FITORDO-130369 format. One record per atom (N, C-alpha, C): x, y, z; residue in one letter; atom name. Coordinates in pm, 1 decimal. Layout:
@X: X; Y: Y; Z: Z; aa: A; at: CA $
...
# end
This chain:
@X: -1608.9; Y: 1136.3; Z: -779.0; aa: M; at: N $
@X: -1667.3; Y: 1111.0; Z: -648.2; aa: M; at: CA $
@X: -1565.8; Y: 1034.6; Z: -562.6; aa: M; at: C $
@X: -1544.3; Y: 1083.7; Z: -444.3; aa: A; at: N $
@X: -1450.2; Y: 1018.6; Z: -352.6; aa: A; at: CA $
@X: -1516.5; Y: 897.9; Z: -286.4; aa: A; at: C $
@X: -1434.9; Y: 800.7; Z: -253.4; aa: W; at: N $
@X: -1483.1; Y: 678.8; Z: -188.1; aa: W; at: CA $
@X: -1475.5; Y: 695.6; Z: -37.2; aa: W; at: C $
@X: -1587.7; Y: 683.2; Z: 30.2; aa: S; at: N $
@X: -1589.0; Y: 685.6; Z: 176.5; aa: S; at: CA $
@X: -1555.8; Y: 545.4; Z: 228.1; aa: S; at: C $
@X: -1528.6; Y: 536.1; Z: 357.2; aa: D; at: N $
@X: -1504.6; Y: 404.7; Z: 417.6; aa: D; at: CA $
@X: -1626.3; Y: 314.3; Z: 399.0; aa: D; at: C $
@X: -1745.4; Y: 372.4; Z: 410.1; aa: E; at: N $
@X: -1868.8; Y: 294.8; Z: 391.4; aa: E; at: CA $
@X: -1881.1; Y: 245.0; Z: 246.8; aa: E; at: C $
@X: -1841.5; Y: 328.7; Z: 150.9; aa: D; at: N $
@X: -1844.0; Y: 286.0; Z: 10.2; aa: D; at: CA $
@X: -1750.4; Y: 167.5; Z: -11.4; aa: D; at: C $
@X: -1632.8; Y: 173.2; Z: 48.3; aa: I; at: N $
@X: -1536.5; Y: 63.3; Z: 35.3; aa: I; at: CA $
@X: -1593.0; Y: -63.1; Z: 98.9; aa: I; at: C $
@X: -1654.2; Y: -49.0; Z: 214.9; aa: Q; at: N $
@X: -1715.9; Y: -164.1; Z: 280.9; aa: Q; at: CA $
@X: -1824.3; Y: -224.8; Z: 191.5; aa: Q; at: C $
@X: -1908.1; Y: -142.0; Z: 130.9; aa: R; at: N $
@X: -2013.8; Y: -191.7; Z: 42.1; aa: R; at: CA $
@X: -1953.8; Y: -259.1; Z: -81.1; aa: R; at: C $
@X: -1847.6; Y: -200.5; Z: -137.1; aa: L; at: N $
@X: -1781.5; Y: -260.4; Z: -252.7; aa: L; at: CA $
@X: -1730.4; Y: -399.9; Z: -218.3; aa: L; at: C $
@X: -1663.9; Y: -413.5; Z: -105.6; aa: L; at: N $
@X: -1608.5; Y: -543.3; Z: -66.2; aa: L; at: CA $
@X: -1719.0; Y: -643.6; Z: -34.6; aa: L; at: C $
@X: -1826.9; Y: -597.2; Z: 26.3; aa: F; at: N $
@X: -1941.6; Y: -684.6; Z: 52.3; aa: F; at: CA $
@X: -1998.4; Y: -736.9; Z: -79.6; aa: F; at: C $
@X: -2025.7; Y: -646.1; Z: -173.0; aa: F; at: N $
@X: -2082.8; Y: -688.8; Z: -301.0; aa: F; at: CA $
@X: -1986.9; Y: -778.8; Z: -378.1; aa: F; at: C $
@X: -1857.9; Y: -750.8; Z: -368.0; aa: L; at: N $
@X: -1759.8; Y: -839.5; Z: -430.5; aa: L; at: CA $
@X: -1771.1; Y: -979.4; Z: -371.1; aa: L; at: C $
@X: -1774.5; Y: -988.3; Z: -240.3; aa: N; at: N $
@X: -1775.5; Y: -1118.9; Z: -174.2; aa: N; at: CA $
@X: -1901.2; Y: -1199.5; Z: -203.6; aa: N; at: C $
@X: -2014.8; Y: -1132.8; Z: -217.0; aa: I; at: N $
@X: -2136.3; Y: -1209.1; Z: -247.4; aa: I; at: CA $
@X: -2149.5; Y: -1237.7; Z: -396.7; aa: I; at: C $
@X: -2064.8; Y: -1175.2; Z: -478.9; aa: S; at: N $
@X: -2072.7; Y: -1192.2; Z: -624.4; aa: S; at: CA $
@X: -1960.4; Y: -1276.7; Z: -682.4; aa: S; at: C $
@X: -1871.1; Y: -1327.8; Z: -599.4; aa: V; at: N $
@X: -1755.0; Y: -1402.0; Z: -649.0; aa: V; at: CA $
@X: -1796.2; Y: -1517.4; Z: -740.5; aa: V; at: C $
@X: -1898.3; Y: -1591.7; Z: -703.3; aa: G; at: N $
@X: -1942.8; Y: -1703.5; Z: -787.0; aa: G; at: CA $
@X: -1985.2; Y: -1657.9; Z: -925.0; aa: G; at: C $
@X: -2062.7; Y: -1552.0; Z: -928.8; aa: R; at: N $
@X: -2107.7; Y: -1496.3; Z: -1057.8; aa: R; at: CA $
@X: -1988.8; Y: -1445.2; Z: -1139.7; aa: R; at: C $
@X: -1896.0; Y: -1381.0; Z: -1073.9; aa: I; at: N $
@X: -1777.3; Y: -1328.5; Z: -1142.5; aa: I; at: CA $
@X: -1694.1; Y: -1443.3; Z: -1199.2; aa: I; at: C $
@X: -1673.8; Y: -1547.5; Z: -1120.8; aa: R; at: N $
@X: -1595.0; Y: -1663.2; Z: -1167.8; aa: R; at: CA $
@X: -1660.4; Y: -1729.1; Z: -1289.1; aa: R; at: C $
@X: -1793.8; Y: -1738.2; Z: -1286.8; aa: E; at: N $
@X: -1864.8; Y: -1800.3; Z: -1398.8; aa: E; at: CA $
@X: -1847.5; Y: -1721.5; Z: -1527.7; aa: E; at: C $
@X: -1833.3; Y: -1590.9; Z: -1517.5; aa: S; at: N $
@X: -1820.9; Y: -1508.7; Z: -1637.9; aa: S; at: CA $
@X: -1675.8; Y: -1486.4; Z: -1679.9; aa: S; at: C $
@X: -1581.3; Y: -1535.3; Z: -1599.8; aa: W; at: N $
@X: -1439.0; Y: -1514.8; Z: -1630.0; aa: W; at: CA $
@X: -1398.9; Y: -1605.9; Z: -1746.3; aa: W; at: C $
@X: -1333.1; Y: -1552.7; Z: -1848.7; aa: P; at: N $
@X: -1298.2; Y: -1633.4; Z: -1966.9; aa: P; at: CA $
@X: -1171.9; Y: -1716.9; Z: -1946.7; aa: P; at: C $
@X: -1184.5; Y: -1825.7; Z: -1873.2; aa: F; at: N $
@X: -1069.3; Y: -1913.0; Z: -1850.6; aa: F; at: CA $
@X: -1033.1; Y: -1985.1; Z: -1979.5; aa: F; at: C $
@X: -905.9; Y: -1997.4; Z: -2001.8; aa: E; at: N $
@X: -855.5; Y: -2073.5; Z: -2115.4; aa: E; at: CA $
@X: -819.8; Y: -2212.0; Z: -2063.2; aa: E; at: C $
@X: -880.3; Y: -2314.1; Z: -2117.8; aa: D; at: N $
@X: -857.4; Y: -2451.7; Z: -2072.6; aa: D; at: CA $
@X: -891.7; Y: -2469.8; Z: -1924.4; aa: D; at: C $
@X: -988.5; Y: -2392.3; Z: -1876.3; aa: N; at: N $
@X: -1031.1; Y: -2399.7; Z: -1736.4; aa: N; at: CA $
@X: -916.4; Y: -2381.0; Z: -1637.6; aa: N; at: C $
@X: -815.3; Y: -2308.7; Z: -1676.7; aa: S; at: N $
@X: -700.9; Y: -2286.7; Z: -1589.2; aa: S; at: CA $
@X: -671.4; Y: -2137.8; Z: -1579.6; aa: S; at: C $
@X: -686.9; Y: -2082.7; Z: -1461.2; aa: F; at: N $
@X: -659.7; Y: -1941.0; Z: -1442.2; aa: F; at: CA $
@X: -514.2; Y: -1907.9; Z: -1472.7; aa: F; at: C $
@X: -424.1; Y: -1995.5; Z: -1431.3; aa: E; at: N $
@X: -281.5; Y: -1969.4; Z: -1449.5; aa: E; at: CA $
@X: -244.0; Y: -1956.9; Z: -1597.0; aa: E; at: C $
@X: -317.4; Y: -2025.2; Z: -1684.2; aa: N; at: N $
@X: -287.4; Y: -2020.9; Z: -1827.1; aa: N; at: CA $
@X: -367.9; Y: -1915.8; Z: -1901.6; aa: N; at: C $
@X: -446.8; Y: -1837.2; Z: -1830.7; aa: S; at: N $
@X: -526.7; Y: -1733.8; Z: -1895.5; aa: S; at: CA $
@X: -435.2; Y: -1629.3; Z: -1957.4; aa: S; at: C $
@X: -475.7; Y: -1583.3; Z: -2072.7; aa: S; at: N $
@X: -397.7; Y: -1480.1; Z: -2140.2; aa: S; at: CA $
@X: -422.9; Y: -1344.9; Z: -2073.9; aa: S; at: C $
@X: -337.4; Y: -1251.5; Z: -2102.7; aa: R; at: N $
@X: -353.2; Y: -1115.8; Z: -2050.5; aa: R; at: CA $
@X: -486.7; Y: -1057.3; Z: -2096.8; aa: R; at: C $
@X: -522.3; Y: -1086.3; Z: -2221.8; aa: R; at: N $
@X: -649.3; Y: -1038.0; Z: -2275.3; aa: R; at: CA $
@X: -766.5; Y: -1098.6; Z: -2199.0; aa: R; at: C $
@X: -761.6; Y: -1229.4; Z: -2172.9; aa: D; at: N $
@X: -869.3; Y: -1294.4; Z: -2098.2; aa: D; at: CA $
@X: -882.8; Y: -1235.4; Z: -1958.2; aa: D; at: C $
@X: -771.6; Y: -1206.1; Z: -1897.0; aa: R; at: N $
@X: -776.6; Y: -1146.4; Z: -1763.3; aa: R; at: CA $
@X: -837.8; Y: -1006.5; Z: -1769.4; aa: R; at: C $
@X: -802.5; Y: -929.7; Z: -1872.2; aa: A; at: N $
@X: -860.2; Y: -796.1; Z: -1888.3; aa: A; at: CA $
@X: -1011.2; Y: -805.0; Z: -1910.0; aa: A; at: C $
@X: -1054.2; Y: -902.2; Z: -1988.9; aa: V; at: N $
@X: -1197.6; Y: -923.0; Z: -2011.5; aa: V; at: CA $
@X: -1265.0; Y: -962.1; Z: -1880.1; aa: V; at: C $
@X: -1203.0; Y: -1051.2; Z: -1805.2; aa: G; at: N $
@X: -1259.1; Y: -1093.5; Z: -1677.0; aa: G; at: CA $
@X: -1274.3; Y: -977.7; Z: -1580.1; aa: G; at: C $
@X: -1172.4; Y: -894.1; Z: -1570.4; aa: I; at: N $
@X: -1178.6; Y: -778.0; Z: -1481.5; aa: I; at: CA $
@X: -1287.9; Y: -682.5; Z: -1527.2; aa: I; at: C $
@X: -1298.1; Y: -661.9; Z: -1657.0; aa: S; at: N $
@X: -1401.6; Y: -573.8; Z: -1710.6; aa: S; at: CA $
@X: -1541.0; Y: -625.7; Z: -1676.9; aa: S; at: C $
@X: -1562.5; Y: -753.9; Z: -1695.3; aa: R; at: N $
@X: -1692.7; Y: -813.6; Z: -1663.1; aa: R; at: CA $
@X: -1722.4; Y: -803.9; Z: -1513.7; aa: R; at: C $
@X: -1621.2; Y: -825.9; Z: -1432.6; aa: A; at: N $
@X: -1639.6; Y: -816.7; Z: -1287.3; aa: A; at: CA $
@X: -1678.5; Y: -674.6; Z: -1247.0; aa: A; at: C $
@X: -1613.2; Y: -576.8; Z: -1305.4; aa: C; at: N $
@X: -1644.2; Y: -437.0; Z: -1272.7; aa: C; at: CA $
@X: -1784.2; Y: -399.1; Z: -1320.1; aa: C; at: C $
@X: -1824.6; Y: -451.6; Z: -1435.4; aa: D; at: N $
@X: -1961.5; Y: -428.3; Z: -1482.5; aa: D; at: CA $
@X: -2062.1; Y: -486.6; Z: -1383.9; aa: D; at: C $
@X: -2035.2; Y: -606.3; Z: -1336.3; aa: C; at: N $
@X: -2122.2; Y: -672.5; Z: -1238.2; aa: C; at: CA $
@X: -2133.5; Y: -588.2; Z: -1111.2; aa: C; at: C $
@X: -2021.3; Y: -540.6; Z: -1061.4; aa: L; at: N $
@X: -2021.8; Y: -461.7; Z: -938.3; aa: L; at: CA $
@X: -2086.7; Y: -324.9; Z: -958.9; aa: L; at: C $
@X: -2072.8; Y: -267.8; Z: -1078.6; aa: A; at: N $
@X: -2135.7; Y: -138.6; Z: -1107.2; aa: A; at: CA $
@X: -2288.1; Y: -149.9; Z: -1106.8; aa: A; at: C $
@X: -2340.0; Y: -266.4; Z: -1142.9; aa: E; at: N $
@X: -2484.8; Y: -288.2; Z: -1134.9; aa: E; at: CA $
@X: -2532.0; Y: -281.9; Z: -989.7; aa: E; at: C $
@X: -2449.7; Y: -328.1; Z: -899.3; aa: L; at: N $
@X: -2485.3; Y: -332.4; Z: -757.6; aa: L; at: CA $
@X: -2453.8; Y: -202.0; Z: -684.6; aa: L; at: C $
@X: -2362.6; Y: -124.8; Z: -740.5; aa: L; at: N $
@X: -2321.9; Y: 3.7; Z: -682.4; aa: L; at: CA $
@X: -2343.5; Y: 113.5; Z: -786.2; aa: L; at: C $
@X: -2467.7; Y: 152.6; Z: -811.7; aa: P; at: N $
@X: -2496.0; Y: 245.5; Z: -921.4; aa: P; at: CA $
@X: -2434.2; Y: 384.6; Z: -905.5; aa: P; at: C $
@X: -2387.9; Y: 419.1; Z: -787.7; aa: A; at: N $
@X: -2323.7; Y: 549.4; Z: -768.4; aa: A; at: CA $
@X: -2185.0; Y: 554.1; Z: -832.1; aa: A; at: C $
@X: -2131.9; Y: 437.0; Z: -870.4; aa: F; at: N $
@X: -1997.6; Y: 429.6; Z: -926.8; aa: F; at: CA $
@X: -2000.7; Y: 358.6; Z: -1061.1; aa: F; at: C $
@X: -1921.5; Y: 407.9; Z: -1154.2; aa: S; at: N $
@X: -1911.5; Y: 344.2; Z: -1285.8; aa: S; at: CA $
@X: -1817.2; Y: 224.1; Z: -1278.3; aa: S; at: C $
@X: -1824.1; Y: 140.9; Z: -1379.8; aa: A; at: N $
@X: -1733.0; Y: 26.2; Z: -1386.8; aa: A; at: CA $
@X: -1587.8; Y: 73.1; Z: -1388.1; aa: A; at: C $
@X: -1561.1; Y: 184.2; Z: -1454.1; aa: T; at: N $
@X: -1424.8; Y: 238.2; Z: -1459.1; aa: T; at: CA $
@X: -1379.0; Y: 283.2; Z: -1320.8; aa: T; at: C $
@X: -1466.6; Y: 349.2; Z: -1246.2; aa: Q; at: N $
@X: -1431.2; Y: 391.7; Z: -1110.4; aa: Q; at: CA $
@X: -1405.6; Y: 270.7; Z: -1020.8; aa: Q; at: C $
@X: -1486.5; Y: 168.6; Z: -1037.1; aa: I; at: N $
@X: -1468.9; Y: 47.1; Z: -957.0; aa: I; at: CA $
@X: -1337.3; Y: -20.7; Z: -991.7; aa: I; at: C $
@X: -1305.6; Y: -27.2; Z: -1119.7; aa: K; at: N $
@X: -1178.8; Y: -88.2; Z: -1162.2; aa: K; at: CA $
@X: -1060.2; Y: -13.8; Z: -1100.5; aa: K; at: C $
@X: -1064.6; Y: 118.3; Z: -1104.7; aa: K; at: N $
@X: -956.0; Y: 198.5; Z: -1047.0; aa: K; at: CA $
@X: -945.6; Y: 177.4; Z: -895.9; aa: K; at: C $
@X: -1059.9; Y: 171.6; Z: -828.0; aa: K; at: N $
@X: -1058.1; Y: 152.4; Z: -682.5; aa: K; at: CA $
@X: -1005.7; Y: 13.6; Z: -647.3; aa: K; at: C $
@X: -1050.3; Y: -87.9; Z: -720.8; aa: M; at: N $
@X: -1003.1; Y: -224.1; Z: -694.0; aa: M; at: CA $
@X: -852.6; Y: -234.6; Z: -716.8; aa: M; at: C $
@X: -804.4; Y: -173.4; Z: -822.9; aa: R; at: N $
@X: -660.4; Y: -175.6; Z: -849.8; aa: R; at: CA $
@X: -584.7; Y: -103.6; Z: -738.1; aa: R; at: C $
@X: -637.7; Y: 10.2; Z: -693.0; aa: A; at: N $
@X: -572.3; Y: 85.0; Z: -584.6; aa: A; at: CA $
@X: -573.9; Y: 4.9; Z: -454.5; aa: A; at: C $
@X: -686.4; Y: -59.0; Z: -423.6; aa: L; at: N $
@X: -692.7; Y: -142.1; Z: -303.3; aa: L; at: CA $
@X: -590.2; Y: -254.5; Z: -310.9; aa: L; at: C $
@X: -582.0; Y: -318.8; Z: -427.1; aa: W; at: N $
@X: -488.4; Y: -430.1; Z: -445.1; aa: W; at: CA $
@X: -344.3; Y: -382.4; Z: -429.8; aa: W; at: C $
@X: -311.5; Y: -271.3; Z: -495.0; aa: Q; at: N $
@X: -173.4; Y: -222.7; Z: -491.6; aa: Q; at: CA $
@X: -134.1; Y: -169.3; Z: -354.3; aa: Q; at: C $
@X: -227.8; Y: -106.6; Z: -284.4; aa: N; at: N $
@X: -196.2; Y: -47.0; Z: -154.3; aa: N; at: CA $
@X: -209.0; Y: -143.1; Z: -36.3; aa: N; at: C $
@X: -299.5; Y: -241.3; Z: -47.7; aa: Y; at: N $
@X: -329.1; Y: -326.5; Z: 67.5; aa: Y; at: CA $
@X: -319.1; Y: -475.1; Z: 37.7; aa: Y; at: C $
@X: -279.7; Y: -508.9; Z: -84.2; aa: G; at: N $
@X: -268.8; Y: -649.0; Z: -123.8; aa: G; at: CA $
@X: -147.1; Y: -717.1; Z: -64.8; aa: G; at: C $
@X: -124.4; Y: -842.7; Z: -104.3; aa: P; at: N $
@X: -20.1; Y: -924.6; Z: -42.0; aa: P; at: CA $
@X: 122.5; Y: -896.0; Z: -88.0; aa: P; at: C $
@X: 145.0; Y: -796.9; Z: -171.9; aa: N; at: N $
@X: 279.9; Y: -764.6; Z: -219.1; aa: N; at: CA $
@X: 348.2; Y: -884.5; Z: -283.3; aa: N; at: C $
@X: 273.6; Y: -956.4; Z: -365.1; aa: D; at: N $
@X: 328.9; Y: -1075.3; Z: -430.7; aa: D; at: CA $
@X: 384.2; Y: -1046.3; Z: -569.7; aa: D; at: C $
@X: 388.6; Y: -920.1; Z: -606.9; aa: G; at: N $
@X: 441.6; Y: -882.9; Z: -736.6; aa: G; at: CA $
@X: 337.5; Y: -876.0; Z: -846.4; aa: G; at: C $
@X: 218.5; Y: -926.7; Z: -821.9; aa: N; at: N $
@X: 112.0; Y: -922.1; Z: -921.4; aa: N; at: CA $
@X: 48.3; Y: -784.2; Z: -917.0; aa: N; at: C $
@X: 58.0; Y: -710.8; Z: -1025.1; aa: R; at: N $
@X: 7.6; Y: -574.1; Z: -1028.7; aa: R; at: CA $
@X: -141.8; Y: -567.6; Z: -1055.6; aa: R; at: C $
@X: -197.5; Y: -671.2; Z: -1114.9; aa: E; at: N $
@X: -340.1; Y: -672.7; Z: -1146.2; aa: E; at: CA $
@X: -417.8; Y: -742.4; Z: -1034.9; aa: E; at: C $
@X: -536.5; Y: -693.1; Z: -1004.4; aa: P; at: N $
@X: -614.5; Y: -748.1; Z: -892.8; aa: P; at: CA $
@X: -696.8; Y: -871.5; Z: -928.4; aa: P; at: C $
@X: -648.3; Y: -955.1; Z: -1019.7; aa: D; at: N $
@X: -723.9; Y: -1073.2; Z: -1063.4; aa: D; at: CA $
@X: -770.6; Y: -1157.9; Z: -945.3; aa: D; at: C $
@X: -678.4; Y: -1190.1; Z: -855.8; aa: N; at: N $
@X: -712.3; Y: -1277.2; Z: -742.4; aa: N; at: CA $
@X: -818.0; Y: -1215.7; Z: -652.5; aa: N; at: C $
@X: -817.7; Y: -1086.0; Z: -642.0; aa: L; at: N $
@X: -918.3; Y: -1017.9; Z: -561.1; aa: L; at: CA $
@X: -1057.5; Y: -1042.7; Z: -618.7; aa: L; at: C $
@X: -1069.9; Y: -1034.0; Z: -750.2; aa: F; at: N $
@X: -1198.8; Y: -1057.7; Z: -814.5; aa: F; at: CA $
@X: -1240.4; Y: -1204.1; Z: -806.3; aa: F; at: C $
@X: -1145.6; Y: -1294.2; Z: -814.3; aa: L; at: N $
@X: -1177.5; Y: -1437.2; Z: -819.5; aa: L; at: CA $
@X: -1191.2; Y: -1502.5; Z: -682.6; aa: L; at: C $
@X: -1128.2; Y: -1445.1; Z: -581.0; aa: Q; at: N $
@X: -1134.0; Y: -1503.9; Z: -446.9; aa: Q; at: CA $
@X: -1218.0; Y: -1422.5; Z: -349.9; aa: Q; at: C $
@X: -1238.0; Y: -1296.7; Z: -380.3; aa: G; at: N $
@X: -1310.8; Y: -1209.1; Z: -290.3; aa: G; at: CA $
@X: -1215.9; Y: -1129.7; Z: -202.3; aa: G; at: C $
@X: -1274.0; Y: -1041.7; Z: -125.0; aa: A; at: N $
@X: -1195.8; Y: -954.2; Z: -37.8; aa: A; at: CA $
@X: -1194.3; Y: -1011.6; Z: 102.9; aa: A; at: C $
@X: -1080.5; Y: -1059.2; Z: 142.0; aa: W; at: N $
@X: -1061.7; Y: -1119.4; Z: 274.3; aa: W; at: CA $
@X: -923.8; Y: -1079.8; Z: 324.8; aa: W; at: C $
@X: -890.1; Y: -1125.3; Z: 441.5; aa: T; at: N $
@X: -760.5; Y: -1088.3; Z: 498.0; aa: T; at: CA $
@X: -644.1; Y: -1146.2; Z: 419.0; aa: T; at: C $
@X: -665.1; Y: -1252.6; Z: 341.4; aa: N; at: N $
@X: -554.3; Y: -1306.8; Z: 262.4; aa: N; at: CA $
@X: -535.2; Y: -1231.6; Z: 131.1; aa: N; at: C $
@X: -640.3; Y: -1170.6; Z: 76.8; aa: T; at: N $
@X: -625.3; Y: -1097.4; Z: -48.7; aa: T; at: CA $
@X: -595.3; Y: -949.6; Z: -25.5; aa: T; at: C $
@X: -638.3; Y: -895.5; Z: 85.8; aa: L; at: N $
@X: -608.0; Y: -756.3; Z: 122.2; aa: L; at: CA $
@X: -557.8; Y: -752.1; Z: 267.1; aa: L; at: C $
@X: -442.2; Y: -812.9; Z: 293.2; aa: P; at: N $
@X: -396.6; Y: -828.5; Z: 431.5; aa: P; at: CA $
@X: -366.4; Y: -698.7; Z: 505.5; aa: P; at: C $
@X: -341.0; Y: -591.0; Z: 434.6; aa: H; at: N $
@X: -300.9; Y: -467.1; Z: 500.6; aa: H; at: CA $
@X: -415.1; Y: -366.6; Z: 515.2; aa: H; at: C $
@X: -532.8; Y: -398.9; Z: 464.2; aa: L; at: N $
@X: -645.0; Y: -304.5; Z: 469.2; aa: L; at: CA $
@X: -694.3; Y: -280.8; Z: 611.5; aa: L; at: C $
@X: -690.3; Y: -382.1; Z: 694.5; aa: G; at: N $
@X: -737.8; Y: -368.9; Z: 832.0; aa: G; at: CA $
@X: -661.4; Y: -265.8; Z: 913.4; aa: G; at: C $
@X: -536.5; Y: -240.5; Z: 877.9; aa: M; at: N $
@X: -458.7; Y: -138.5; Z: 949.4; aa: M; at: CA $
@X: -507.4; Y: 1.4; Z: 911.3; aa: M; at: C $
@X: -548.3; Y: 16.8; Z: 786.3; aa: E; at: N $
@X: -597.4; Y: 146.5; Z: 738.4; aa: E; at: CA $
@X: -741.8; Y: 171.2; Z: 782.1; aa: E; at: C $
@X: -822.6; Y: 66.4; Z: 778.0; aa: L; at: N $
@X: -964.3; Y: 76.2; Z: 814.0; aa: L; at: CA $
@X: -995.2; Y: -25.1; Z: 924.5; aa: L; at: C $
@X: -960.2; Y: 6.9; Z: 1048.5; aa: P; at: N $
@X: -983.0; Y: -88.0; Z: 1157.9; aa: P; at: CA $
@X: -1129.4; Y: -131.6; Z: 1165.1; aa: P; at: C $
@X: -1148.5; Y: -260.2; Z: 1182.5; aa: G; at: N $
@X: -1282.6; Y: -315.4; Z: 1196.0; aa: G; at: CA $
@X: -1353.7; Y: -346.1; Z: 1066.0; aa: G; at: C $
@X: -1291.1; Y: -314.0; Z: 952.4; aa: I; at: N $
@X: -1361.5; Y: -334.9; Z: 825.2; aa: I; at: CA $
@X: -1395.2; Y: -481.1; Z: 801.6; aa: I; at: C $
@X: -1304.5; Y: -571.2; Z: 838.9; aa: W; at: N $
@X: -1330.7; Y: -713.3; Z: 812.2; aa: W; at: CA $
@X: -1447.4; Y: -764.6; Z: 894.9; aa: W; at: C $
@X: -1459.2; Y: -718.3; Z: 1018.6; aa: N; at: N $
@X: -1574.6; Y: -757.7; Z: 1100.0; aa: N; at: CA $
@X: -1703.9; Y: -708.7; Z: 1036.4; aa: N; at: C $
@X: -1704.4; Y: -584.4; Z: 987.9; aa: R; at: N $
@X: -1825.2; Y: -528.5; Z: 926.9; aa: R; at: CA $
@X: -1860.2; Y: -600.3; Z: 797.0; aa: R; at: C $
@X: -1760.9; Y: -626.1; Z: 712.4; aa: V; at: N $
@X: -1787.2; Y: -697.1; Z: 586.6; aa: V; at: CA $
@X: -1838.7; Y: -837.5; Z: 616.5; aa: V; at: C $
@X: -1774.9; Y: -907.2; Z: 708.5; aa: N; at: N $
@X: -1818.8; Y: -1043.1; Z: 743.5; aa: N; at: CA $
@X: -1960.3; Y: -1043.7; Z: 800.3; aa: N; at: C $
@X: -1993.4; Y: -946.1; Z: 884.0; aa: Q; at: N $
@X: -2129.3; Y: -936.8; Z: 937.3; aa: Q; at: CA $
@X: -2230.2; Y: -914.2; Z: 825.3; aa: Q; at: C $
@X: -2195.7; Y: -826.3; Z: 731.1; aa: D; at: N $
@X: -2285.3; Y: -800.0; Z: 618.0; aa: D; at: CA $
@X: -2307.0; Y: -926.2; Z: 535.4; aa: D; at: C $
@X: -2199.8; Y: -999.1; Z: 508.6; aa: V; at: N $
@X: -2210.6; Y: -1123.1; Z: 431.3; aa: V; at: CA $
@X: -2295.6; Y: -1224.6; Z: 507.5; aa: V; at: C $
@X: -2272.4; Y: -1238.1; Z: 636.7; aa: D; at: N $
@X: -2351.3; Y: -1331.7; Z: 717.5; aa: D; at: CA $
@X: -2499.6; Y: -1295.6; Z: 715.5; aa: D; at: C $
@X: -2530.8; Y: -1167.1; Z: 729.9; aa: L; at: N $
@X: -2670.9; Y: -1123.5; Z: 726.1; aa: L; at: CA $
@X: -2732.9; Y: -1150.8; Z: 589.7; aa: L; at: C $
@X: -2656.8; Y: -1128.2; Z: 485.6; aa: Y; at: N $
@X: -2706.0; Y: -1152.9; Z: 349.7; aa: Y; at: CA $
@X: -2739.4; Y: -1300.7; Z: 330.6; aa: Y; at: C $
@X: -2656.9; Y: -1386.8; Z: 384.4; aa: R; at: N $
@X: -2675.4; Y: -1531.4; Z: 365.6; aa: R; at: CA $
@X: -2787.3; Y: -1589.3; Z: 451.6; aa: R; at: C $
@X: -2830.1; Y: -1516.7; Z: 554.9; aa: E; at: N $
@X: -2935.7; Y: -1568.3; Z: 644.2; aa: E; at: CA $
@X: -3070.5; Y: -1569.8; Z: 579.4; aa: E; at: C $
# end
């Protein structure tokens, strides 16, 4: 199944409202993300994708993982980190996906509006 712009917007919205839950389930070693092992990060990403798949039943956890990785690699900050760990732990914003707005104009306004409505 192909991802529409609306699907991407919904994915980022659900990510942003679920960051707290995702962080709580992330297997930090010594409560330090920087010291987390590669295995712990893989477990964290897997748990995050499972969480998002519950909210987006049209997509499997595997599809979500692939989309998140593609978003990170194509629109992320180009910091050399190939895994989208920070995206899962910080949420989708202009600092974690700085180049997405050029591809999908207005997406940040729509995601922010959705988050604001959810919080009201």
